[in-house]
C-alpha positions in Angstrom: 150.4 69.1 -24.3 147.1 70.6 -23.4 146.3 67.7 -21.2 149.5 68.0 -19.3 148.9 71.7 -18.7 145.4 71.0 -17.4 146.7 68.3 -15.1 149.3 70.7 -13.8 146.8 73.4 -13.1 144.4 71.0 -11.4 147.2 69.7 -9.2 148.2 73.2 -8.2 144.6 74.0 -7.3 144.3 70.9 -5.2 147.5 71.6 -3.4 146.5 75.2 -2.8 143.2 74.1 -1.4 144.8 71.7 1.1 147.3 74.4 2.3 144.5 76.9 2.9 142.5 74.3 4.8 145.4 73.5 7.1 146.1 77.2 7.7 142.4 77.7 8.6 142.4 74.9 11.1 145.6 76.2 12.6 144.1 79.7 12.9 141.0 78.2 14.5 143.1 76.3 17.1 145.0 79.5 17.9 141.7 81.5 18.3 140.3 78.9 20.6 143.5 78.9 22.7 143.3 82.7 22.9 139.6 82.6 23.9 140.4 80.1 26.6 143.3 82.3 27.9 140.9 85.3 27.9 138.2 83.5 29.8 140.8 82.3 32.4 142.1 85.8 32.8 138.6 87.2 33.2 137.8 84.7 36.0 141.1 85.6 37.7 140.4 89.3 37.3 136.9 88.9 38.9 138.4 86.9 41.7 141.0 89.6 42.3 138.4 92.3 42.3 136.3 90.4 44.8 139.3 89.8 47.1 140.1 93.5 46.8 136.6 94.5 47.9 136.7 92.1 50.8 140.1 93.4 51.9 138.9 97.1 51.6 135.9 96.2 53.8 138.1 94.6 56.4 140.4 97.7 56.3 137.4 99.9 56.9 136.2 97.7 59.8 139.6 97.8 61.3 139.7 101.6 60.9 136.4 101.9 62.8 137.6 99.5 65.5 140.8 101.6 65.8 138.7 104.8 66.2 136.6 103.1 68.9 139.7 101.9 70.7 141.2 105.4 70.6 137.9 106.9 71.9 137.7 104.3 74.7 141.3 105.0 75.6 140.6 108.7 75.8 137.5 108.1 77.9 139.6 106.0 80.3 142.2 108.8 80.5 139.5 111.3 81.2 137.9 109.1 83.9 141.3 108.6 85.5 141.7 112.3 85.5 138.3 112.8 87.2 139.0 110.2 89.8 142.4 111.8 90.7 140.6 115.1 91.4 138.4 113.6 94.2 138.9 115.7 97.3 138.7 114.7 100.9 135.2 116.2 101.1 134.2 114.0 98.2 135.5 110.9 100.1 133.5 111.9 103.2 130.3 112.3 101.1 130.9 108.8 99.7 131.2 107.3 103.2 127.9 109.1 104.2 126.2 107.6 101.1 127.4 104.1 102.1 126.1 104.6 105.6 122.7 105.6 104.2 122.6 102.5 102.1 123.3 100.3 105.1 120.4 102.0 106.9 118.1 101.3 104.0 119.2 97.6 103.9 118.4 97.3 107.6 114.9 98.8 107.1 114.2 96.5 104.2 115.3 93.5 106.3 112.9 94.6 109.0 110.1 94.9 106.4 110.8 91.4 105.2 110.7 90.1 108.7 107.3 91.8 109.2 106.0 90.3 106.0 107.1 86.8 107.2 105.4 87.3 110.5 102.2 88.6 108.8 102.1 85.5 106.6 102.4 83.3 109.7 99.7 85.1 111.5 97.4 85.0 108.5 97.9 81.3 108.0 97.0 80.6 111.6 93.9 82.8 111.4 92.6 81.1 108.2 93.4 77.6 109.5 91.3 78.3 112.5 88.6 79.7 110.3 88.6 76.5 108.2 88.0 74.5 111.3 85.2 76.9 112.4 83.2 76.3 109.2 82.5 72.8 110.4 80.6 71.7 107.3 80.7 68.0 106.3 79.3 67.6 102.8 80.9 66.2 99.6 79.4 69.0 97.7 81.1 71.6 99.9 84.9 72.1 99.8 86.9 74.3 102.2 90.4 75.1 101.1 93.2 77.4 102.2 95.3 78.9 99.4 97.9 81.7 99.8 96.5 82.7 103.2 92.9 82.9 102.1 89.9 80.6 102.9 87.8 79.4 99.9 84.4 77.8 100.6 83.1 76.2 97.4 79.5 75.1 97.3 78.0 73.1 94.4 75.1 74.9 92.8 72.7 72.0 93.3 72.8 72.9 97.0 71.9 76.5 96.3 69.8 76.7 93.1 67.6 74.7 90.9 68.7 74.3 87.3 68.6 77.6 85.4 67.3 79.5 88.5 68.9 82.2 90.6 66.4 81.8 93.5 68.1 80.3 96.6 66.6 76.9 97.7 65.4 76.2 101.2 68.1 73.6 101.6 70.7 76.3 101.0 69.7 78.3 104.1 71.2 75.8 106.4 74.6 75.9 104.6 74.6 79.7 104.3 73.6 80.1 108.0 76.9 78.3 108.9 78.8 80.6 106.5 77.1 83.6 108.0 78.0 82.5 111.5 81.7 82.3 110.4 81.6 85.7 108.7 79.9 87.3 111.7 82.6 85.9 114.0 85.3 87.8 111.9 84.1 91.4 111.7 87.5 92.4 110.2 87.2 90.0 107.3 85.5 90.5 103.9 83.5 87.8 102.1 83.3 87.8 98.3 80.5 85.7 96.9 81.8 84.4 93.5 79.3 82.6 91.2 80.4 80.3 88.3 78.4 78.6 85.5 79.2 75.9 83.0 79.5 76.7 79.3 75.9 75.9 78.3 74.4 79.1 76.9 71.7 80.6 79.0 69.1 83.1 77.9 65.9 83.5 79.9 64.3 86.9 80.2 65.1 89.1 81.9 68.6 87.5 82.0 70.5 87.7 78.7 73.4 85.2 79.2 75.6 83.3 81.6 77.1 86.6 82.8 73.7 87.8 84.0 72.9 84.4 85.6 76.2 84.2 87.5 75.9 87.8 88.8 72.3 87.3 89.8 73.1 84.1 91.7 75.9 86.0 93.5 73.6 88.8 94.6 70.9 86.3 95.7 73.4 84.6 98.0 74.6 88.0 99.3 70.9 88.9 100.1 70.5 85.7 102.1 73.7 86.4 104.0 72.5 89.9 104.7 69.2 88.5 106.0 71.2 86.4 108.3 72.5 89.6 109.9 75.9 89.7 108.1 77.2 93.2 107.8 76.7 94.2 104.2 79.9 96.2 104.3 81.8 92.9 104.5 80.1 91.4 101.4 81.1 91.5 97.8 79.1 90.0 94.9 80.9 88.8 91.8 79.8 86.9 88.7 82.4 85.0 86.6 80.2 83.4 84.0 81.8 80.2 82.5 85.3 81.6 82.0 87.0 80.1 85.1 86.2 76.4 85.0 87.7 73.9 87.4 87.7 71.1 84.7 86.8 70.8 81.0 83.1 71.2 80.2 83.1 67.9 78.3 80.9 65.7 80.5 77.7 66.2 82.5 79.7 65.5 85.7 82.4 68.0 84.9 79.8 70.7 84.0 78.2 70.0 87.5 81.6 70.7 89.1 82.0 73.9 87.2 78.6 75.2 88.3 79.5 76.4 91.8 79.4 79.4 94.2 82.6 80.2 95.9 82.8 82.3 99.1 86.2 83.8 99.5 87.0 84.9 103.1 89.6 87.7 102.9 91.4 89.1 106.0 91.5 92.9 106.1 95.2 93.9 106.2 94.8 97.5 105.2 96.6 98.8 108.2 99.6 96.5 107.6 99.9 97.6 104.0 99.6 101.3 105.0 102.5 100.7 107.3 104.5 99.1 104.4 103.6 102.0 102.0 104.6 104.6 104.6 108.0 102.9 105.2 108.6 102.6 101.5 107.9 106.3 101.2 110.5 107.0 103.9 113.0 104.9 102.0 112.3 106.8 98.8 112.7 110.1 100.6 116.1 108.9 101.8 117.3 108.7 98.2 
């Protein structure tokens, strides 16, 4: 009898344990489903909040655009009102202004014609000057650029290496240049000296700047001794900063060591006339 009772109690405990386990599993499944539904709802809520924020931003932008359109519309209405208040006197003033503009356009056209004629005359003058130089030497180049004559002389014709004393051979070349300058008393001649990039330091000169300036003044003094008016002369040193070619070979360095004489027509009177005319145009405003 006892055994039967024990077996019955054991069976009940086993059955009870199985039922509790099933219920626990069922509860776990329901919890997981609820958690999944909550996560899905949270994602949808966040998406809705984001869409709402974007929509509110668009609404605010549209409000600003609407305000701008209203303001523009009001400005157009105000402008229309101002235009409708123009009087006959105002129309006459407008016609006078148009006539003044036509006169200014005519003056500007005349100035442009004058500039064109000036360029043609200058080109003819410098072309004849190029022929007048009459120097035939591969180390001397004569070019016309933008209405200006450039006479470029290799330094080996003018100076010994590292020296700023003009050689005897240079006197013949500079004598021809002096003759050209003297034949054009209304021209200026700028003597422009260039060096290569090899550093130079020999007292009393400090560097290539000093050497180029000293060479320019040496040429100027020779031209002055050849009775060139010193008021026509300008001395300029450019050191090594305006090379013709790269200073990568001995031949290129020789090309860069040069003295250039720039013959400049004096056109001060022409520019004074242009400035005076432009002042008159400004006064007409």
